[in-house]
Every structure is written in C-alpha cells, then in structure tokens.
Gaussian input, Z-matrix of N, CA and C with variables (Angstrom, degrees):
# hf/3-21g

backbone

0 1
 N
 C     1     B1
 C     2     B2     1     A1
 N     3     B3     2     A2     1     D1
 C     4     B4     3     A3     2     D2
 C     5     B5     4     A4     3     D3
 N     6     B6     5     A5     4     D4
 C     7     B7     6     A6     5     D5
 C     8     B8     7     A7     6     D6
 N     9     B9     8     A8     7     D7
 C    10    B10     9     A9     8     D8
 C    11    B11    10    A10     9     D9
 N    12    B12    11    A11    10    D10
 C    13    B13    12    A12    11    D11
 C    14    B14    13    A13    12    D12
 N    15    B15    14    A14    13    D13
 C    16    B16    15    A15    14    D14
 C    17    B17    16    A16    15    D15
 N    18    B18    17    A17    16    D16
 C    19    B19    18    A18    17    D17
 C    20    B20    19    A19    18    D18
 N    21    B21    20    A20    19    D19
 C    22    B22    21    A21    20    D20
 C    23    B23    22    A22    21    D21
 N    24    B24    23    A23    22    D22
 C    25    B25    24    A24    23    D23
 C    26    B26    25    A25    24    D24
 N    27    B27    26    A26    25    D25
 C    28    B28    27    A27    26    D26
 C    29    B29    28    A28    27    D27
 N    30    B30    29    A29    28    D28
 C    31    B31    30    A30    29    D29
 C    32    B32    31    A31    30    D30
 N    33    B33    32    A32    31    D31
 C    34    B34    33    A33    32    D32
 C    35    B35    34    A34    33    D33
 N    36    B36    35    A35    34    D34
 C    37    B37    36    A36    35    D35
 C    38    B38    37    A37    36    D36
 N    39    B39    38    A38    37    D37
 C    40    B40    39    A39    38    D38
 C    41    B41    40    A40    39    D39
 N    42    B42    41    A41    40    D40
 C    43    B43    42    A42    41    D41
 C    44    B44    43    A43    42    D42
 N    45    B45    44    A44    43    D43
 C    46    B46    45    A45    44    D44
 C    47    B47    46    A46    45    D45
 N    48    B48    47    A47    46    D46
 C    49    B49    48    A48    47    D47
 C    50    B50    49    A49    48    D48
 N    51    B51    50    A50    49    D49
 C    52    B52    51    A51    50    D50
 C    53    B53    52    A52    51    D51
 N    54    B54    53    A53    52    D52
 C    55    B55    54    A54    53    D53
 C    56    B56    55    A55    54    D54
 N    57    B57    56    A56    55    D55
 C    58    B58    57    A57    56    D56
 C    59    B59    58    A58    57    D57
 N    60    B60    59    A59    58    D58
 C    61    B61    60    A60    59    D59
 C    62    B62    61    A61    60    D60
 N    63    B63    62    A62    61    D61
 C    64    B64    63    A63    62    D62
 C    65    B65    64    A64    63    D63
 N    66    B66    65    A65    64    D64
 C    67    B67    66    A66    65    D65
 C    68    B68    67    A67    66    D66
 N    69    B69    68    A68    67    D67
 C    70    B70    69    A69    68    D68
 C    71    B71    70    A70    69    D69
 N    72    B72    71    A71    70    D70
 C    73    B73    72    A72    71    D71
 C    74    B74    73    A73    72    D72
 N    75    B75    74    A74    73    D73
 C    76    B76    75    A75    74    D74
 C    77    B77    76    A76    75    D75
 N    78    B78    77    A77    76    D76
 C    79    B79    78    A78    77    D77
 C    80    B80    79    A79    78    D78
 N    81    B81    80    A80    79    D79
 C    82    B82    81    A81    80    D80
 C    83    B83    82    A82    81    D81
 N    84    B84    83    A83    82    D82
 C    85    B85    84    A84    83    D83
 C    86    B86    85    A85    84    D84
 N    87    B87    86    A86    85    D85
 C    88    B88    87    A87    86    D86
 C    89    B89    88    A88    87    D87
 N    90    B90    89    A89    88    D88
 C    91    B91    90    A90    89    D89
 C    92    B92    91    A91    90    D90
 N    93    B93    92    A92    91    D91
 C    94    B94    93    A93    92    D92
 C    95    B95    94    A94    93    D93
 N    96    B96    95    A95    94    D94
 C    97    B97    96    A96    95    D95
 C    98    B98    97    A97    96    D96
 N    99    B99    98    A98    97    D97
 C   100   B100    99    A99    98    D98
 C   101   B101   100   A100    99    D99
 N   102   B102   101   A101   100   D100
 C   103   B103   102   A102   101   D101
 C   104   B104   103   A103   102   D102
 N   105   B105   104   A104   103   D103
 C   106   B106   105   A105   104   D104
 C   107   B107   106   A106   105   D105
 N   108   B108   107   A107   106   D106
 C   109   B109   108   A108   107   D107
 C   110   B110   109   A109   108   D108
 N   111   B111   110   A110   109   D109
 C   112   B112   111   A111   110   D110
 C   113   B113   112   A112   111   D111
 N   114   B114   113   A113   112   D112
 C   115   B115   114   A114   113   D113
 C   116   B116   115   A115   114   D114
 N   117   B117   116   A116   115   D115
 C   118   B118   117   A117   116   D116
 C   119   B119   118   A118   117   D117
 N   120   B120   119   A119   118   D118
 C   121   B121   120   A120   119   D119
 C   122   B122   121   A121   120   D120
 N   123   B123   122   A122   121   D121
 C   124   B124   123   A123   122   D122
 C   125   B125   124   A124   123   D123
 N   126   B126   125   A125   124   D124
 C   127   B127   126   A126   125   D125
 C   128   B128   127   A127   126   D126
 N   129   B129   128   A128   127   D127
 C   130   B130   129   A129   128   D128
 C   131   B131   130   A130   129   D129
 N   132   B132   131   A131   130   D130
 C   133   B133   132   A132   131   D131
 C   134   B134   133   A133   132   D132
 N   135   B135   134   A134   133   D133
 C   136   B136   135   A135   134   D134
 C   137   B137   136   A136   135   D135
 N   138   B138   137   A137   136   D136
 C   139   B139   138   A138   137   D137
 C   140   B140   139   A139   138   D138
 N   141   B141   140   A140   139   D139
 C   142   B142   141   A141   140   D140
 C   143   B143   142   A142   141   D141
 N   144   B144   143   A143   142   D142
 C   145   B145   144   A144   143   D143
 C   146   B146   145   A145   144   D144
 N   147   B147   146   A146   145   D145
 C   148   B148   147   A147   146   D146
 C   149   B149   148   A148   147   D147
 N   150   B150   149   A149   148   D148
 C   151   B151   150   A150   149   D149
 C   152   B152   151   A151   150   D150
 N   153   B153   152   A152   151   D151
 C   154   B154   153   A153   152   D152
 C   155   B155   154   A154   153   D153
 N   156   B156   155   A155   154   D154
 C   157   B157   156   A156   155   D155
 C   158   B158   157   A157   156   D156
 N   159   B159   158   A158   157   D157
 C   160   B160   159   A159   158   D158
 C   161   B161   160   A160   159   D159
 N   162   B162   161   A161   160   D160
 C   163   B163   162   A162   161   D161
 C   164   B164   163   A163   162   D162
 N   165   B165   164   A164   163   D163
 C   166   B166   165   A165   164   D164
 C   167   B167   166   A166   165   D165
 N   168   B168   167   A167   166   D166
 C   169   B169   168   A168   167   D167
 C   170   B170   169   A169   168   D168
 N   171   B171   170   A170   169   D169
 C   172   B172   171   A171   170   D170
 C   173   B173   172   A172   171   D171
 N   174   B174   173   A173   172   D172
 C   175   B175   174   A174   173   D173
 C   176   B176   175   A175   174   D174
 N   177   B177   176   A176   175   D175
 C   178   B178   177   A177   176   D176
 C   179   B179   178   A178   177   D177
 N   180   B180   179   A179   178   D178
 C   181   B181   180   A180   179   D179
 C   182   B182   181   A181   180   D180
 N   183   B183   182   A182   181   D181
 C   184   B184   183   A183   182   D182
 C   185   B185   184   A184   183   D183
 N   186   B186   185   A185   184   D184
 C   187   B187   186   A186   185   D185
 C   188   B188   187   A187   186   D186
 N   189   B189   188   A188   187   D187
 C   190   B190   189   A189   188   D188
 C   191   B191   190   A190   189   D189
 N   192   B192   191   A191   190   D190
 C   193   B193   192   A192   191   D191
 C   194   B194   193   A193   192   D192
 N   195   B195   194   A194   193   D193
 C   196   B196   195   A195   194   D194
 C   197   B197   196   A196   195   D195

   B1=1.4497
   B2=1.5247
   B3=1.3301
   B4=1.4577
   B5=1.5288
   B6=1.3235
   B7=1.4576
   B8=1.5192
   B9=1.3241
   B10=1.4481
   B11=1.5233
   B12=1.3301
   B13=1.4608
   B14=1.5188
   B15=1.3350
   B16=1.4649
   B17=1.5187
   B18=1.3170
   B19=1.4562
   B20=1.5244
   B21=1.3181
   B22=1.4654
   B23=1.5240
   B24=1.3221
   B25=1.4664
   B26=1.5252
   B27=1.3268
   B28=1.4617
   B29=1.5247
   B30=1.3265
   B31=1.4624
   B32=1.5216
   B33=1.3053
   B34=1.4614
   B35=1.5337
   B36=1.3382
   B37=1.4663
   B38=1.5270
   B39=1.3245
   B40=1.4632
   B41=1.5282
   B42=1.3104
   B43=1.4681
   B44=1.5248
   B45=1.3162
   B46=1.4618
   B47=1.5199
   B48=1.3231
   B49=1.4663
   B50=1.5302
   B51=1.3233
   B52=1.4714
   B53=1.5240
   B54=1.3369
   B55=1.4598
   B56=1.5250
   B57=1.3350
   B58=1.4612
   B59=1.5269
   B60=1.3257
   B61=1.4633
   B62=1.5291
   B63=1.3314
   B64=1.4624
   B65=1.5274
   B66=1.3222
   B67=1.4675
   B68=1.5322
   B69=1.3231
   B70=1.4696
   B71=1.5214
   B72=1.3190
   B73=1.4719
   B74=1.5347
   B75=1.3213
   B76=1.4696
   B77=1.5281
   B78=1.3262
   B79=1.4612
   B80=1.5255
   B81=1.3111
   B82=1.4626
   B83=1.5228
   B84=1.3294
   B85=1.4593
   B86=1.5301
   B87=1.3256
   B88=1.4733
   B89=1.5240
   B90=1.3248
   B91=1.4635
   B92=1.5254
   B93=1.3241
   B94=1.4620
   B95=1.5316
   B96=1.3202
   B97=1.4656
   B98=1.5159
   B99=1.2881
   B100=1.4577
   B101=1.5265
   B102=1.2950
   B103=1.4626
   B104=1.5178
   B105=1.3018
   B106=1.4544
   B107=1.5181
   B108=1.3037
   B109=1.4606
   B110=1.5186
   B111=1.3010
   B112=1.4625
   B113=1.5178
   B114=1.3281
   B115=1.4567
   B116=1.5159
   B117=1.3113
   B118=1.4590
   B119=1.5208
   B120=1.3190
   B121=1.4643
   B122=1.5220
   B123=1.3353
   B124=1.4583
   B125=1.5176
   B126=1.3029
   B127=1.4661
   B128=1.5310
   B129=1.3319
   B130=1.4592
   B131=1.5316
   B132=1.3400
   B133=1.4603
   B134=1.5250
   B135=1.3300
   B136=1.4675
   B137=1.5158
   B138=1.3143
   B139=1.4614
   B140=1.5142
   B141=1.3115
   B142=1.4577
   B143=1.5254
   B144=1.3349
   B145=1.4567
   B146=1.5135
   B147=1.3270
   B148=1.4638
   B149=1.5209
   B150=1.3319
   B151=1.4620
   B152=1.5282
   B153=1.3193
   B154=1.4580
   B155=1.5191
   B156=1.3002
   B157=1.4559
   B158=1.5233
   B159=1.3221
   B160=1.4608
   B161=1.5144
   B162=1.3124
   B163=1.4612
   B164=1.5206
   B165=1.2998
   B166=1.4581
   B167=1.5170
   B168=1.3156
   B169=1.4493
   B170=1.5199
   B171=1.3153
   B172=1.4647
   B173=1.5179
   B174=1.3247
   B175=1.4590
   B176=1.5260
   B177=1.3251
   B178=1.4516
   B179=1.5162
   B180=1.3198
   B181=1.4459
   B182=1.5165
   B183=1.3250
   B184=1.4497
   B185=1.5293
   B186=1.3221
   B187=1.4461
   B188=1.5230
   B189=1.2972
   B190=1.4637
   B191=1.5314
   B192=1.3257
   B193=1.4548
   B194=1.5228
   B195=1.3348
   B196=1.4669
   B197=1.4987
   A1=108.26
   A2=115.62
   A3=121.78
   A4=107.72
   A5=117.90
   A6=121.96
   A7=109.66
   A8=115.79
   A9=120.93
   A10=108.62
   A11=116.99
   A12=120.81
   A13=108.43
   A14=115.56
   A15=120.17
   A16=111.02
   A17=116.88
   A18=123.97
   A19=112.68
   A20=116.86
   A21=122.37
   A22=110.00
   A23=116.85
   A24=122.05
   A25=111.98
   A26=117.27
   A27=121.21
   A28=112.34
   A29=117.46
   A30=121.21
   A31=114.06
   A32=117.95
   A33=121.67
   A34=111.19
   A35=117.29
   A36=120.44
   A37=111.71
   A38=117.83
   A39=122.73
   A40=111.80
   A41=116.62
   A42=123.46
   A43=111.81
   A44=115.96
   A45=122.87
   A46=108.07
   A47=118.08
   A48=122.78
   A49=112.28
   A50=118.36
   A51=120.32
   A52=112.14
   A53=117.91
   A54=120.08
   A55=111.27
   A56=117.81
   A57=121.23
   A58=111.32
   A59=117.23
   A60=122.06
   A61=113.32
   A62=117.35
   A63=121.20
   A64=110.49
   A65=115.85
   A66=118.41
   A67=108.01
   A68=116.87
   A69=120.91
   A70=112.72
   A71=117.01
   A72=121.36
   A73=110.68
   A74=116.94
   A75=121.00
   A76=111.19
   A77=116.66
   A78=119.97
   A79=110.75
   A80=117.54
   A81=121.31
   A82=111.04
   A83=117.33
   A84=121.79
   A85=110.61
   A86=116.78
   A87=121.04
   A88=109.55
   A89=116.73
   A90=120.88
   A91=112.51
   A92=117.18
   A93=120.95
   A94=112.34
   A95=117.35
   A96=120.74
   A97=114.02
   A98=118.82
   A99=120.72
   A100=111.10
   A101=115.33
   A102=121.73
   A103=108.05
   A104=116.04
   A105=122.38
   A106=106.65
   A107=115.64
   A108=120.80
   A109=109.80
   A110=116.50
   A111=122.31
   A112=107.95
   A113=116.09
   A114=121.08
   A115=109.72
   A116=116.15
   A117=121.73
   A118=109.07
   A119=116.50
   A120=121.40
   A121=109.94
   A122=116.58
   A123=121.61
   A124=114.48
   A125=117.88
   A126=121.14
   A127=109.91
   A128=117.10
   A129=122.44
   A130=109.96
   A131=115.37
   A132=121.14
   A133=109.18
   A134=116.65
   A135=123.61
   A136=108.49
   A137=117.36
   A138=121.02
   A139=108.89
   A140=115.40
   A141=121.21
   A142=111.10
   A143=116.20
   A144=121.70
   A145=114.85
   A146=117.33
   A147=120.39
   A148=109.89
   A149=117.70
   A150=119.54
   A151=110.35
   A152=116.58
   A153=120.79
   A154=109.60
   A155=116.23
   A156=121.17
   A157=110.43
   A158=116.95
   A159=121.29
   A160=111.83
   A161=114.89
   A162=121.62
   A163=106.56
   A164=116.91
   A165=121.71
   A166=109.12
   A167=116.71
   A168=122.78
   A169=107.48
   A170=116.77
   A171=120.79
   A172=106.80
   A173=116.28
   A174=120.58
   A175=112.68
   A176=116.80
   A177=120.51
   A178=108.11
   A179=117.37
   A180=120.91
   A181=111.76
   A182=115.87
   A183=122.36
   A184=110.25
   A185=115.43
   A186=121.89
   A187=108.46
   A188=117.01
   A189=121.11
   A190=108.62
   A191=116.43
   A192=122.37
   A193=108.24
   A194=116.08
   A195=121.20
   A196=109.37
   D1=131.59
   D2=178.96
   D3=-122.13
   D4=129.10
   D5=178.91
   D6=-120.61
   D7=137.20
   D8=175.87
   D9=-165.65
   D10=159.18
   D11=176.16
   D12=-85.10
   D13=143.13
   D14=-178.71
   D15=-136.19
   D16=-134.60
   D17=-174.89
   D18=-52.52
   D19=140.21
   D20=177.70
   D21=-65.86
   D22=144.81
   D23=179.16
   D24=-58.01
   D25=-33.04
   D26=-178.59
   D27=-63.80
   D28=-30.28
   D29=-173.90
   D30=-115.25
   D31=2.25
   D32=-176.92
   D33=-67.97
   D34=134.05
   D35=179.17
   D36=-71.89
   D37=-16.66
   D38=178.33
   D39=-98.57
   D40=14.72
   D41=-175.87
   D42=-50.53
   D43=130.23
   D44=177.77
   D45=-73.74
   D46=128.30
   D47=-176.18
   D48=-58.98
   D49=-28.94
   D50=178.98
   D51=-65.26
   D52=-19.06
   D53=176.30
   D54=-66.16
   D55=-18.57
   D56=176.86
   D57=-64.56
   D58=-20.25
   D59=-179.99
   D60=-85.51
   D61=-4.49
   D62=-179.36
   D63=-91.64
   D64=144.64
   D65=173.38
   D66=-80.72
   D67=174.51
   D68=-176.32
   D69=-58.76
   D70=-38.95
   D71=-179.34
   D72=-66.08
   D73=-43.14
   D74=179.98
   D75=-67.37
   D76=-41.43
   D77=178.83
   D78=-65.45
   D79=-37.70
   D80=176.48
   D81=-62.88
   D82=-38.20
   D83=177.54
   D84=-62.99
   D85=-41.72
   D86=176.37
   D87=-61.04
   D88=-47.58
   D89=-178.03
   D90=-61.58
   D91=-36.74
   D92=-178.80
   D93=-71.92
   D94=-21.53
   D95=-173.26
   D96=-116.47
   D97=16.92
   D98=-178.22
   D99=-109.12
   D100=158.85
   D101=172.32
   D102=-138.13
   D103=156.44
   D104=172.26
   D105=-110.88
   D106=135.85
   D107=-176.22
   D108=-128.41
   D109=136.61
   D110=175.10
   D111=-106.27
   D112=126.71
   D113=178.89
   D114=-106.98
   D115=146.57
   D116=174.29
   D117=-83.69
   D118=156.90
   D119=177.96
   D120=-55.09
   D121=132.61
   D122=178.54
   D123=86.81
   D124=-8.76
   D125=-179.04
   D126=-75.46
   D127=140.69
   D128=-178.41
   D129=-80.24
   D130=129.86
   D131=177.60
   D132=-91.48
   D133=-50.90
   D134=175.26
   D135=-133.97
   D136=143.94
   D137=172.59
   D138=-88.90
   D139=139.19
   D140=-179.42
   D141=-57.10
   D142=133.08
   D143=177.80
   D144=84.09
   D145=-8.91
   D146=179.63
   D147=-84.15
   D148=138.93
   D149=177.25
   D150=-70.67
   D151=153.60
   D152=176.84
   D153=-129.78
   D154=149.93
   D155=177.98
   D156=-116.17
   D157=12.96
   D158=-174.91
   D159=-125.21
   D160=155.96
   D161=168.74
   D162=-97.48
   D163=139.47
   D164=-179.30
   D165=-118.30
   D166=131.87
   D167=175.92
   D168=-122.59
   D169=121.44
   D170=177.43
   D171=-95.14
   D172=113.91
   D173=-176.52
   D174=-99.75
   D175=-15.13
   D176=-179.06
   D177=-155.05
   D178=133.96
   D179=177.60
   D180=97.72
   D181=-159.80
   D182=-174.68
   D183=-133.79
   D184=154.30
   D185=172.81
   D186=-125.47
   D187=140.41
   D188=-179.77
   D189=-104.60
   D190=134.17
   D191=179.04
   D192=-106.74
   D193=131.02
   D194=176.94
   D195=-107.28

C-alpha cells in the first residue's frame, strides 16, 4: 500500500459530484485531510465487520466484496 497526496479535489477528473455542495472552506478542509492510496491485487482494503471512519472512492480497478 502506498499513500500520498495528489491532484486537488477541485480539478480531479474523478471528483465526487457531492463536492459541488461544499463551499471553498469545506472543500479545502477535505483536501487538507485526504490521501490517495494504491492497493496491490489481493490486498485487503477493509476487514468485514470492522468499523471505518473513511470514505473510499475506487477510481481505477476493481474491489471484491465478501
């Protein structure tokens, strides 16, 4: 797993349409607290039954649900 900050939310081609409802201050807060992560094939993103505090957006590839 590799994590790093990349493209700004304002200009991202994968931008979530709900971000259009945020004002500039709220969108800046999202940008300051987000990371992009690349997973290898077969790597676990979330364990079943575990709570999560994050939103996940898959912009490329596939995710398997068990």
